[in-house]
N, C-alpha and C positions, 0 to 999 in steps of 0.2 A: 443632336450632336452639341457639344459644348460650344458656346458662342458668347462673345462679349457684346454689350450694348454700345453702339457707336452713334453718337449724337453729332450731326454736322449742321452748323448754323452759318449765318453770314460772316461771323467774326471769329469763330473758334470751332475746333473739333475735339470732342472728349470721348473717352471710352472708359467703361467700368466692367469688371468681371465679378460675377457672383459664383461662389464655390459652395456646393452642397456640403452640409455637415449633419450630425445626428439630430440637431435641434434647430434647423433653419439654415439659412445661407450665411456665408462669411464673405467679406470683401477680399477679392484677390488683387489683381493688377488694376491700376487706374492711372489716367494721365490726361492732361489737356494741352492743347497747342493753339496759339493764336493764328488766325487766317488773315493775311494782309487785306487791306481795303480793296474792294473792287473785284475780287476773285469770285465771290458769290454775292448777288444783289437780289434781295427779296426772294431768296430760294432758288433763283435761276443762276446756273453756272455760266459765268461770262468769260472766264479764263481757264479752260479745261486743262491745258497742259501744265499750268502752274499748280492747279489743285492736285493733279495726278502726282506730280513730283512731291508735293507736301505730304499727301497721304501715303505715298510709297515710303518716304523717309520715316514717317510716323509708325508705319507697319514694321519696318525693319528695326527701329529703335526699341519697340516693345514686343516684338515677336508675335504679331497678330496674324490670324488666319481666317477663322469664321466669324462673321459679324451679323448682328441684327441691327439694321441701320434706320435712322429717322428720315422721314420725308418732310419737306417744309409745309407749313399749314396753308400758306397763301393760295397755292393752285388747287388745293383739295376741297372736297365738299363732304358734309355729313348731314344726313336727314333721317327721319324716322318714318316708318311705314308699317302696314300690317300685311302679312302673307299667310297662306294656309299652313297648317301644321303638317309639313311634308319633310322628306329627307333633305339634308343639307345641300346636296348637289342640285336638287330641284329648286331650292330657295335661290341659289345663285342665278339660275336661268330665269326665274320669275322676276328677279330684281332688275334685270336688264330691260324689261318691258316698262319699268317704272321710272327709268332714268330721265326721260324727256319731260316728265312732270316736275322734276326736282332740280336738275342740274343742266348747265349748258354744255355738256360733253356728250357726243354721240356714243351709243353703246359700243360700237366697234373701236372707239378711241379711248376706252376707259378700262381701268382696273378696278374691280369691285370686291369689297369684302363686307362682312356684317357681323354684328354681335346680337344675340338674343337678349331682349330687355326683360328683366324680371318685373312682372306687372302686379305683384301682390299689394303694392302701396300706390298704384296709379289711381288718380282721381276719376279718370274716365272708366266706364264699364267695359270689361273685356268682351270681345266678340267670340261667340262659340265657334270652335274649329279654326280659329286664327291665332296668330302670335305677333307680337310687336318686335321689330328688328331695327337696330340702329345701323344705317348703311354708310360706309365710307367709300368715296369715289375719287380717283386720282387719274390724271391724264397718263395714258399708257406710254406715250413717247417720253415724257419726263421721267417716269418711273424707270423705263429702260435706260435712259441716260445715266441715272444713278447706279444702276446695276453695271453698266459698261464702265463707268468711272471707277467703281470699286474693283472691278475685274482688272482694269488697266493698272491699278495701284497694287495688284497682287493679293487682293482680298476676295474671299468667297462670301457672297450674300446668302444668308439663310432666310432672312425675311426683311421686308420693308414695312414701315408703319408711319402714319401721320403722327407728328410729334405730340400733338395734344393728347392722343390716346395713350402714348407711353407715359407722359407726365401724370395723367389721371391714375394710371395703374400703380404708379409709385407712391403718390401722396394721399389718395383716398383709401381709408381702411377697407379691406375686402368685405368686412361685415356691414358696411354702410351702403344701403341700397336706396336711400332717400336722395332727393335732389341736392347736389352740392356744386358750388362754383369754384373753379380754380383760376387764379390769376398768376401767370408766369411772367415775371418782369425781366425782360431782357435788356440788352444794351440800347438798341434802337427802337424797339417796339415791345408791346406786351400782348400775350395771348390770353383770351378770356374763353373759358370752357365750362360747359354745364354737363355734368354726368348725373344720370338717374337710372335706377333699376340695374345697376352694374354695368352700364354702357355709356360712352360719350354720346350725347344727344345734340350738342350744339358747340360750335367753336368759331372764333373770329380773332383777328388781330387788330390792334389800335396803334397809332403812331405816337405812342408815349412810352418812353423807356428810361433807363438809367442815364443816358446821355442828355436827355431832356433836362433832368435835374442838375447835372453837371454844368450845363450851359447857363441855367438860371442862376446858379451859385456864382459862377465866374463873372456874370454880368453885374451882380451885386457886390462881389468881392474879388476884383481883378487880380489882386496880389496873392490870392490863396494858391498854395501848391497842390499838386495832385494828392499828396499824402494828407494834407490838411482837409481837403474836400472829402476824402474817404473817411477821415475821423469824424468830421461833422455829420456825414450821412449816417454812419453806423453806430456812433456813440452818443451823439446829441440829438440828431434828427429833428423831429417836430418840437422838441423841448428847447432847442437852441435859443439863447437869449442875448448872447454877447454882441451880435451884429444884426441890427434891425432888418437890413436888406436881405441877409441870408435867411433870417426867420421867415420873411415874406416869401422868399424863393421856395423854401421847404413847404410852406402852406399852399402856395400856388400849384406846385407839383402834385401834392396830395389831393387838392381839389380837382385838378385835371383828371387824375386817375379815378377819383370817386365818380366824376361825371360819366366817364366811359362805363364804369362798372354798373352804375345806376341805370344807364340806358338799356343795357342788355339784361340786367336783373328784371326790370319792368317788362321788357320784351318777352322774357321767358314766362313771367307770371300772367301776362295778359294776351299772349299771342293767339290769333285766330286763324283758321284755315278754311278754304273753300272745299266743301264735301257735298257731292251730289247737288251742286247748284246753290247750296246754302252755306252761309258763313257761320262757323261754329267754333267755340272755344276748344283748345286742344286738351284741356283738362290737366295741364302740367301741375304737378304738386309743388308747393312752395319750396324755395331754396332755404335749407336749414342752416347752412354755414358756408363761409368763404375761406379758402385755403390759399395762402400766398407762397409762391416758390420762385425759383429763378436766381440768376447771379446777382440781381439788384434788389432782392427781397429783404435785405438786412436793414433797411432804413428804420432807424429807431422811432418808435411811436406810431408807425404806419398802421399796424393791425388794430391798435386801440382807436385810432382816428376813424378808420373805416367802420369799425363796429359801432362807434357812437353815431356817425353820420348816416349810415345805412340801416341801423337798428337790426343788425343781424350779426351773429357771432363770426368773428374773423380771426384767424390764427395763422402763424407761420407753419410751413409744412414740416412734418417728420418724414423725410424721404425714405426712411428705412422701415416704415410701419408694416409693410407687407413682406419684408425680407427677413427680419429677425427682431427680437425684443431687445432694445438698447439697455434694459436692466441687466441682461445676461452677457451682452457682448458690446464692447466699445469699438466702433469702426475706426480705422486709421485716417479718417478724414474729419477735420474740424467741422463743427455744425454749420458755421457760416459758409464754408466752402461747399459743403454737401448740397446746399440748396441749388447750386448750379448744375449738379449732376442728376437732377430729377429725371430728365428724359433718358439718359444713359441707363439709369437704374431701372426705369420702367421697361425699357427695351430688353434688358437682361432678365427681367421678370416676365417675359413674353408668355402669353397664355398657353402656348404649345409646350412650355417647360414645366407647367404647374402639375 
């Protein structure tokens, strides 16, 4: 059934509709609305009635009914394991026996989903009769809280998905099966995700986001207005020269983000697991590129800085890459604004609609 992608975060709610056409999708309705401070904290709904009112008004304003909604990354878990090549329903049953090895959620308290990993480029040797799956696990009570919340707001939930999975579906070209890292820079924090073999294999969040940079700039340049800070970020960025303190602030933020990325970049490349009493390398293939998305991904010079410091190709996302060719259709959303819609676009591109 037709459904819009609905991205709910701590500070905003966004939706975007993709409409089928003869040569790909076209952008239908879309909108964003700020969520006041304290209503959602770290993905946990702390003021349910206020959020129900806000979402209900948002629904009425835009005529929304069916939604594919995002779940916050913080309470969720993603891990990779091998299972026999059996029917999909049997895989779900088998995965529940593996939960205790990987996540601190009891099988009876968990919602489990999975994606089959394409192993053609895996560095580890495939095991006969088995397949690799990327498993996502989320607390059932919290998932039900989101379903109940949306229902109370007059919305019908078609699917729920961890935000990192939706973002990866939007910004990583479907033809790319090699290991790729996605950095989604939000207001308060940034998500770091690794996808390989067509599935999200790892995701985490770090406490460095757009507000971190804003604070650093205000400390160095107290008289700067919000408009001036936005201009400095997006137009001058790391090439800013006018104010030494602001230049230092930009470089400090970039280095903080680089340190986070480098930590998980090295973790992916060198991670080892205990198998049958022995510590063995996972055989993860090297990350070939880094893609930056999110509402605060427009910092001028940031991709170039990360490419230079990490010695791996780093680019800003094309959030439409799996929806339509921008050479043939110009979407009604400016490029800078589109980066904040990556999650909503990925939800609208849900695998069930392919």
